[in-house]
C-alpha positions in Angstrom: 76.4 -74.2 -56.1 73.5 -76.0 -54.4 70.8 -77.9 -55.9 67.8 -76.1 -57.5 65.4 -77.2 -54.7 67.6 -75.7 -52.1 68.0 -72.4 -54.0 64.2 -72.2 -54.4 63.6 -72.7 -50.6 66.2 -70.1 -49.8 64.5 -67.5 -52.1 61.1 -68.2 -50.7 62.4 -67.7 -47.1 63.9 -64.4 -48.1 60.7 -63.3 -49.7 58.6 -64.2 -46.7 61.1 -62.3 -44.4 60.9 -59.2 -46.5 57.0 -59.3 -46.5 57.0 -59.6 -42.7 59.4 -56.7 -42.4 57.2 -54.5 -44.6 54.1 -55.3 -42.6 55.8 -54.6 -39.3 57.1 -51.3 -40.7 53.6 -50.3 -41.9 52.1 -51.1 -38.4 54.8 -49.1 -36.7 54.3 -46.2 -39.1 50.5 -46.1 -38.4 51.1 -46.1 -34.7 53.5 -43.2 -35.0 51.1 -41.2 -37.2 48.3 -41.7 -34.6 50.6 -40.5 -31.8 51.6 -37.5 -33.7 47.9 -36.6 -34.4 46.9 -36.9 -30.8 49.9 -34.8 -29.6 49.1 -32.1 -32.2 45.5 -31.9 -31.2 46.3 -31.6 -27.5 48.8 -28.9 -28.3 46.3 -27.0 -30.5 43.6 -27.1 -27.8 46.1 -26.0 -25.2 47.2 -23.1 -27.4 43.6 -22.1 -28.1 42.7 -22.2 -24.4 45.8 -20.2 -23.5 45.0 -17.8 -26.3 41.5 -17.3 -24.9 42.8 -16.8 -21.4 45.4 -14.3 -22.5 42.9 -12.5 -24.8 41.5 -9.3 -23.2 37.7 -8.9 -23.4 36.4 -6.5 -25.9 34.8 -3.2 -24.7 31.4 -4.6 -25.6 31.9 -7.8 -23.6 33.3 -5.9 -20.7 30.3 -3.6 -20.5 27.9 -4.5 -17.6 25.0 -4.2 -20.0 26.3 -7.0 -22.2 24.9 -10.3 -21.2 25.5 -13.1 -23.8 22.5 -15.4 -24.3 22.9 -19.0 -23.2 21.9 -21.1 -26.1 23.0 -24.1 -28.2 24.0 -21.7 -31.0 27.5 -20.4 -30.9 26.5 -17.2 -32.7 24.1 -14.7 -31.2 23.2 -11.0 -31.7 25.1 -8.5 -29.7 23.6 -5.6 -27.9 25.3 -2.2 -28.2 26.5 -0.9 -24.8 24.5 2.3 -25.2 21.4 2.2 -27.3 21.3 5.4 -29.3 17.4 5.3 -29.3 17.0 4.9 -25.6 18.3 7.2 -22.9 19.5 6.3 -19.5 16.2 7.5 -18.0 14.1 5.2 -20.3 16.5 2.3 -19.7 16.0 2.7 -15.9 12.2 3.0 -16.4 12.3 -0.2 -18.4 14.1 -2.0 -15.6 11.5 -0.8 -13.1 8.7 -2.0 -15.3 10.4 -5.4 -15.5 10.7 -5.7 -11.7 7.1 -4.7 -11.1 5.8 -7.0 -13.8 7.6 -9.9 -12.2 6.2 -8.9 -8.8 2.7 -8.8 -10.2 3.0 -12.2 -11.8 4.6 -13.7 -8.7 1.6 -12.5 -6.7 -1.0 -13.7 -9.3 0.1 -17.3 -9.6 -0.4 -18.3 -5.9 -3.7 -16.2 -5.9 -5.3 -18.5 -8.5 -6.8 -20.9 -6.0 -8.4 -19.8 -3.8 -9.0 -16.7 -5.8 -7.4 -13.8 -3.9 -6.4 -11.7 -6.9 -7.9 -8.4 -5.9 -7.2 -8.7 -2.2 -3.5 -9.7 -2.4 -2.2 -8.3 -5.6 -3.6 -4.7 -5.8 -0.4 -3.1 -4.4 1.8 -4.8 -7.0 -0.6 -4.1 -9.9 -1.0 -0.4 -8.9 2.8 -0.1 -9.0 2.9 -1.7 -12.5 0.1 0.7 -13.7 2.1 3.7 -12.4 5.2 2.6 -14.2 3.4 1.9 -17.5 1.7 5.3 -17.2 5.0 7.0 -17.1 6.3 5.0 -20.1 3.2 5.6 -22.3 2.6 9.2 -21.3 3.2 12.0 -23.8 4.5 14.2 -21.0 8.3 14.4 -20.9 10.2 13.2 -17.9 13.6 14.4 -16.6 15.5 16.1 -19.3 12.4 16.6 -21.4 12.5 12.9 -22.5 9.5 10.8 -23.4 10.0 7.0 -23.4 6.8 6.1 -25.3 8.4 6.0 -28.7 11.6 4.2 -27.7 10.0 1.6 -25.4 6.6 1.0 -27.0 6.6 2.1 -30.7 10.2 1.3 -31.7 9.4 -2.1 -33.1 6.5 -4.1 -34.6 6.1 -6.5 -31.6 5.6 -3.8 -29.0 6.5 -6.2 -26.2 6.1 -3.8 -23.3 2.5 -3.0 -24.4 1.7 -6.7 -24.9 3.0 -7.6 -21.4 1.0 -4.9 -19.8 -2.1 -5.7 -21.7 -2.1 -9.3 -20.6 -2.1 -8.4 -16.9 -4.6 -5.5 -17.5 -7.0 -7.9 -19.2 -6.8 -10.2 -16.1 -7.4 -7.3 -13.8 -10.4 -6.1 -15.9 -12.1 -9.5 -16.0 -11.6 -9.9 -12.3 -13.6 -6.7 -11.6 -11.2 -5.7 -8.9 -12.0 -2.1 -9.2 -15.4 -2.9 -7.6 -13.7 -4.0 -4.4 -11.1 -1.2 -4.2 -11.3 2.4 -3.3 -10.6 5.1 -5.9 -6.9 5.0 -6.8 -6.7 1.4 -5.7 -5.2 2.3 -2.3 -7.3 -0.1 -0.2 -10.3 -2.4 -0.1 -13.8 -0.9 0.3 -15.7 -1.1 3.5 -18.3 -3.4 1.9 -15.5 -5.8 0.9 -14.0 -5.7 4.3 -17.4 -6.4 5.9 -17.9 -9.4 3.6 -14.4 -10.7 4.4 -15.1 -10.5 8.1 -18.5 -12.1 7.9 -17.2 -14.8 5.5 -14.4 -15.7 8.0 -17.0 -16.0 10.8 -19.0 -18.4 8.6 -16.0 -20.5 7.8 -15.0 -20.6 11.4 -18.5 -21.8 12.4 -18.2 -24.6 9.8 -14.8 -25.6 11.2 -16.0 -25.6 14.8 -19.1 -27.7 14.1 -18.0 -30.0 11.3 -17.1 -32.8 13.7 -20.7 -32.8 15.0 -23.8 -33.9 13.3 -24.5 -31.9 10.2 -28.0 -31.0 11.4 -26.4 -29.3 14.4 -24.0 -27.4 12.1 -27.0 -26.2 10.0 -28.7 -24.9 13.1 -25.7 -23.4 14.8 -24.4 -21.7 11.6 -27.7 -20.7 10.1 -27.8 -17.1 11.3 -24.2 -16.4 10.2 -24.7 -17.9 6.8 -28.0 -16.1 6.3 -26.4 -12.7 7.1 -23.5 -13.5 4.7 -25.9 -14.5 2.0 -28.0 -11.4 2.5 -24.9 -9.2 2.3 -23.8 -10.9 -0.9 -27.2 -10.2 -2.4 -27.0 -6.5 -1.6 -23.5 -6.3 -3.0 -24.7 -8.0 -6.2 -27.5 -5.5 -6.5 -25.1 -2.6 -6.0 -22.5 -3.9 -8.5 -19.8 -4.1 -5.9 -18.7 -7.6 -6.5 -15.2 -8.7 -7.6 -13.9 -12.2 -8.4 -12.6 -12.8 -4.9 -16.0 -12.3 -3.3 -17.8 -14.3 -6.1 -15.5 -17.2 -5.7 -15.6 -17.2 -1.9 -19.4 -17.1 -1.9 -19.7 -19.9 -4.5 -17.4 -22.1 -2.4 -19.4 -21.3 0.8 -22.7 -22.1 -0.9 -21.4 -25.5 -2.1 -20.2 -26.3 1.4 -23.5 -25.3 2.9 -25.7 -27.2 0.4 -23.6 -30.2 -0.9 -21.1 -30.9 1.8 -23.2 -30.3 4.9 -26.6 -30.8 3.2 -28.1 -27.7 4.8 -31.0 -25.6 3.7 -33.0 -22.6 5.0 -35.7 -23.3 7.7 -39.3 -23.9 6.6 -40.6 -20.5 7.6 -38.3 -18.9 5.1 -39.6 -21.0 2.3 -43.3 -20.4 3.0 -43.5 -17.3 0.9 -41.8 -19.1 -2.0 -44.3 -22.0 -1.8 -47.3 -19.6 -1.6 -46.2 -17.6 -4.6 -45.4 -20.8 -6.5 -48.9 -22.2 -5.7 -50.6 -19.0 -6.8 -48.8 -19.1 -10.1 -49.7 -22.7 -10.5 -53.4 -22.2 -10.0 -53.5 -18.9 -11.9 -54.3 -20.4 -15.3 -57.1 -22.5 -13.7 -58.7 -19.4 -12.1 -58.4 -17.6 -15.4 -60.1 -20.3 -17.5 -62.8 -20.8 -14.8 -63.6 -17.1 -14.6 -63.7 -16.9 -18.4 -66.1 -19.9 -18.6 -68.5 -18.3 -16.0 -68.4 -15.0 -17.7 -69.3 -16.6 -21.1 -72.2 -18.5 -19.6 -73.6 -15.3 -18.1 -73.5 -13.6 -21.5 -75.4 -16.5 -23.0 -78.2 -16.1 -20.5 -78.5 -12.4 -21.2 -78.7 -13.1 -24.9 -81.4 -15.8 -24.6 -83.7 -14.0 -22.2 -85.1 -11.4 -24.7 -85.9 -14.2 -27.2 -88.0 -16.0 -24.6 -89.8 -12.8 -23.7 -90.5 -12.0 -27.4 -91.9 -15.5 -28.0 -94.2 -15.3 -25.0 -95.6 -11.9 -26.1 -96.2 -13.1 -29.7 -98.0 -16.2 -28.3 -100.3 -14.0 -26.3 -101.1 -11.9 -29.3 -102.1 -15.0 -31.3 -104.3 -16.2 -28.6 -106.1 -12.8 -28.4 -106.7 -12.8 -32.1 -108.2 -16.3 -32.0 -110.5 -15.4 -29.2 
């Protein structure tokens, strides 16, 4: 048997060794559990992906009409392959409306500046109007089918109607019908004449803009005057649309502000004469009124003087 101190040191060493063994076992156990978790998750992902690959698409997903929406949400509404409320004819008509709507919008955006809405976009808008007329008509199409209820009145939003109304409002505010023939098949002769004369005026500006502005005003005066007169006649006849109005406004700004041109003096003489007459008209009126009143005063005073003279003669006769 050893001494008590030796036995105490031996027990302490054994205790420390056991604690170190337990800590090592715990670390090893944690590492093993992490490895098992990683392997299990990889296997689950692989099995899920394999399951998705092996899974045959449903009839709804296989339909060419089914197009899942791309969004951050994993759940979205499905569309039935064949809408019971809309026939094949109405579905085809809706697709045509969408294509012509896109065509009209694609034309309108580049036509914003310079404004060429009526000139460039009337073919696409006419096609859109024809399609919407077929949709909203009470008359039945092929197979005695009317698409008004299914495409326009089937929901509260009435999206087809709202889309068409937005473009129709733009067309109405542009007054494009004033520049187009009946049926919107072509531009009117007056519109074509204005376009030709406007192009001549702009070409004259471009040819003479490198010169002195006074020379440009002289060289382009006749062309600009004819364009201005034609615009005035069209304005009087109510045959203006937004294309012509915008083109004339731009041309007038170039003529007056950019090139500092004005009409010759002989064209402003009538304006000056009329303005001068209107300026002196009140003076003439008040002067004539004053002279007329003085004449009336003289007429009223004259009998009084004659009566006084006759009465004076009578008094003299009586005294004599």
